[in-house]
N, C-alpha and C positions, 0 to 999 in steps of 0.2 A: 391414902389409898383411894383409887377411883373405881367406879363400877363400869363394867362393860355390858351394854344392853344387848341381849341375845334374841329374845322372842317375846312379843307382847309385853307382859309385866314381869319378865324373867331377866334378872341381871346377876352377874357374878363379879366378885372383886378381881381386879386385874392381876393380883398376886397368884391366882389359881392357874394362870396361863403362863407357860414358859416358852420363850422364843429363843432360838439359836440360829446363828447365821453361818452359812458356808458358801463356798464358791459355786456359782451356777454354771451349768453347761449351756451351750447354745450361743445365740447372738451376743455381740458385744466386742468382738475382736480381741485385741491384746488386753483391753481393759478388763475382760472377764477373768483373766488369769491373775489379776492383782487385787480384786475387790471381792468381799464376801457379800454378795447381794441376794443370794437365795436365803429364804427364811423357812424354818421348820417350827411349827406351832405344836406344842404338846399340852393336852388337857386331860387330867386324870379325873375321869367321871366318878368312880367310887369314892375318891378322896375329896370331892368338891362339896360345896355348901348347898347344892341343889336339893330340892325335896326328893324323897325316896321314890315316889311314883314317876317323877321325871327321869331320875337316874335309870330306873328299870326300863322305861321306854327307849332311852338312848342306847342302853346296852343290848336291848333286844334287836336292834337294827343289825342286819348283816352287811357289814361294810369292810372292805379290805384295809381301810385306814385305822380300824379299831383293833388294838392288840388283845391278847387273851387276858391281860391284867386289867383291861378296861381303859387303857390310855388311847385317846384319839390323837393321831399324828397327821397333821396337814402340812404338806410341803408346797411352797409357792416359789417359783423362779421364772414366772412369765415376764415380769417387768425388769428393767435395768437397775432400778434403785431399791435398796433394802426397805425404805419407808413404804413404797408402793406395794412391795411384796408382802410386807407386814399387814397392810390394809386388806390386800387380797386374801390372805390367810384368815383374817378375822371375818371377812365377808363369807368365806366358805364355811367357817364355823357356824355363823348365823344361819346359813342355808341348811346345814346339817340339822340344826335345831328345828328349823321350819319343817323339814321333811319328817323328822321324828315325832313332832308334837302336833302336827295338823290332825284335826279330828277325823276319826275313821268313819267313813260313810257306811251306815247300816244298810244291808240289802233288804229291800221290801219284796217278798215273794209275789210273783205274778202268775197268771194262768193264761194259756194260749186262748185266743179267740176262736169263735166257731169256724170262721173262714180258714184259719191256720190249721185247725184240726182236719177240716175237709181236704185241704191241699195235701196234708201229710198222708191221709188215708188213700187219696187218689194216686199219689206217687208210689205208695206201697203196692197198690193193685197193679199199676203200670209195670213196676219192677217184677212182680210175680208173673205177669203175662209174658214179659221178655224172657225170663228164665224158663218158663214153661215151653216157650217156642224153641229153646235150644235143645230140648230133650229129643232123643231119637224116637221115631214113631213106634208104637207098640207092635211087637211081633205077633202075627196070628198064631194061635196055638192052642 
């Protein structure tokens, strides 16, 4: 059993990933009709050996490749060989982990400066004068 390195110090056994091959569409001519070069990678997140907090981060991502049961399905048919499509699918899995586990940048609240406040108030006054000018003149009465 070998380990597949996914992100920083995170690895999983290769037995937790299932690969299946099928015929790819697209380029390849007559060869594409006879070989199964497209690869589908299936990774069951809830059933994996990952830590619970990592699983919850992965499952919280809204991704069309994630099924309701928590199985991540990645299909690769860009390359002509099954081996390269398999490598491409694994790289996409690593990218999925990078996106899900990158640290969330906390927002530091800021305040507008004096000049920004002044500009905002000037533009409000200008807008008010414009609208005031659109009104019909008061009728004497």
